[in-house]
N, C-alpha and C positions, 0 to 999 in steps of 0.2 A: 384540468384538461381543456385547453382552449383551441387546440389545433383541430380544425374541421376534418382533415384527412385522418387523423388518429381516431377520431370518433367514428367516422365512416368505416374505418378498418375494424374497429371493435364490433360495430353492428354487423359487418360481414362475417366476422368470426362467430358471433352469436347465431346468426341465421344458418350458417353452414353446419354448425354443431348440432342444431336442432334436427337436422336431417340425417344425422349420424346415429349409429346404434348406441343403445344405453351402455354405460361403463366404458365407452371408447374415449381415447384422448381428446378427440374433437368435441365430444359431448361435455367433457369436463372443462375444456377451454371455453365452450359456449356458456357454461354456468358462470365461470369467473368473469367473462366479458359482460354478461348480463348484470352481475352484481356491481361491477365497476361503472357501468352506464347508469344504473339506477342511482348510485351515489353521486355521480357527476351531474345528473339532471334533477336531483332532489330539490335544489333551489327553484328550478323552473316549475316542477310539480306543485310546490308549496305556493309560489307566487301566483300561478294560474288559479289554484284553488281559492286563495285569499281574495282574488278579484271578484269572485262570485258572491252575491248577496244571499242571505238565508242559510249559510252554513255556520251554525252556532258551535260553541265549545263542545257540546255533547256529540256533535257529528264530526268533529275535527279529525279524530283518529280514523274513523271509517272512511271519511272523504279522502284522506291522504293515502290509505292503503288501497282504496279503489283506484286512485290515481296511479299507483304503482302498477296495478294490474293492467290498467289502460295503457300505460307506458310500454309494458312488455308486449301487449297485443299490437301496439303501434309498431314496435320493432319488426314483428312478423309481417305486418302489412306493407312496410316500407319497401319500395321498389327503386333501387338505385339506378336502374336503366332508364328511368324517366327524367334523369338529369338534375333533380333537386337535391340539395343537401339534407341530411337527416335532421339537423338542427331546426330548419324551417318546417320540415314535415311534422316533426313531433310536437312543435309548438302549436301548430294548427290543430293537430289531432287531439291534444290535451284540452284546448279551448272548446272544441266541439263536444268532447266527452263531458266536461264539467257543466256545459250548458244543459246537456241531457240529464246529468246527475242532479242538477239543481231543480229541474222540472219533474224529476222522477221517471224520466223516459229511459229506463235501463234496457239495454239491448240483450235480451235473453235469446241465445241462438238456438234454443230448443223449446218446444212448448212444454207447459207444465205437465200435460198428460204423458208425453214421452219421458220426461224426467222421472215422474213417479212410477212408471211401469218398467223402467229400465233396471236391469240387475245391478246390484252393488258389488264392485270388485272386492271390497274389503269386508263384506258382510255375509259371507257364505252363500252368495247368489241370491240373496233376498232383494226385493224391490224396495224403493224408498218408502212406499206406503206400508210395506210389511215391517220395515225397520221401525217406523213410527209406531205402528200398532204393537210391536213387540216390546216397546219401551214404556210399559205401564200406562198406556192409554186404554180406557175401558170402551171398547166398541161393541159391547153386548155379545161377545163371544163369536163374532163373525168378521170377515174381511171388511174393509172400509167400503160402505155402500155409496151410491151415487152422490147423495147430499154431502157425505163426509169427504168424498173425493173433491167435490166442487170447492168446499171450504179449504181443503188442503192445497189445491191448485192456486187459489187466491192468496194463500199464505206464502207460497213459493214466490209469487210475483212481488210480494211485499218485502221480501228479504233484500238486504243490500246486494249490490252487484258482486261484491267480493264473496259473500256467503253463497250466493247462487252459483257462482263460477266453481267454487270448491265442491259443492254438492253435485253439480252437473258432471264435473270431471270424475268424481268418485263413483257416482251411481250410473251415469250414462256411458262414460268412456271406460269404466272399470279400471281406472288408474289407482295406484297405491298412493298413500300420502307422501311417500318419498318422491315419487315421480312428480306429483303436483307441486311440492315445495321447490324442486329443482326448476321446473318450468316457470314458476311464479317469481323465483328469486328470493324466497322468504324461508324462514326456518321451519323445520318439521313441527315444532311446538306451535307456531303461528297458524299453520294449516290445520292442525288438529283442533285448535281453539275455534277457528272459523267453522269447521265442520260441526263440532259439538254445539256451538252457539246457534248455527243454522237449524239443526235438529231440535234444539231446545225451544227456539222461537216458533217452529212449526207446531210443536206440542202445546205450547202456550196458546197459540191461536185456536187450535182445536178445542181447547178447554174454555175458550172465551176469555182468556187473559191477555190484555194488551202487552205488546213488547216494543 
């Protein structure tokens, strides 16, 4: 897809559908448009990522998936009324994102404290810290105390942007995994894996195990 107008039309379809009700034809068209755009711009995501130094083989998959998330967020931020083409906008957006990714400056849109104390939409109303505590972490029979909370907050900040985003949407926004996978343009299995891996890494950190 090399036609700039066709790309801009797909972006418009995606943005319009995101404002439509769930299960509506517009929302489904948005999902399809998002998937097509991700595949179309996959070479750009990869080339931008590969221009960054310090991204080794072990980080390759996470770096790419984080780039996909950044791409989807870029589509939401793009404002066609400002006159620029989406192609130019998203190229700059990805370059800026990967510079932050490279330096570890992940942009968490919610503080760790809010994330931890927010109810989980798919966990019977439990907060993230209660989910962690409920999953076989010995906290001496009490809720996580101040020092444990501090360690947990630090661990949340250490997660990859992709894992942090899934946990944020699941626990803070009370979204189901199905909703998250539609918005991110990835499979349900991939979102569940991210959520489980994020929780696993938090538990490891609390136990003093590096991840």
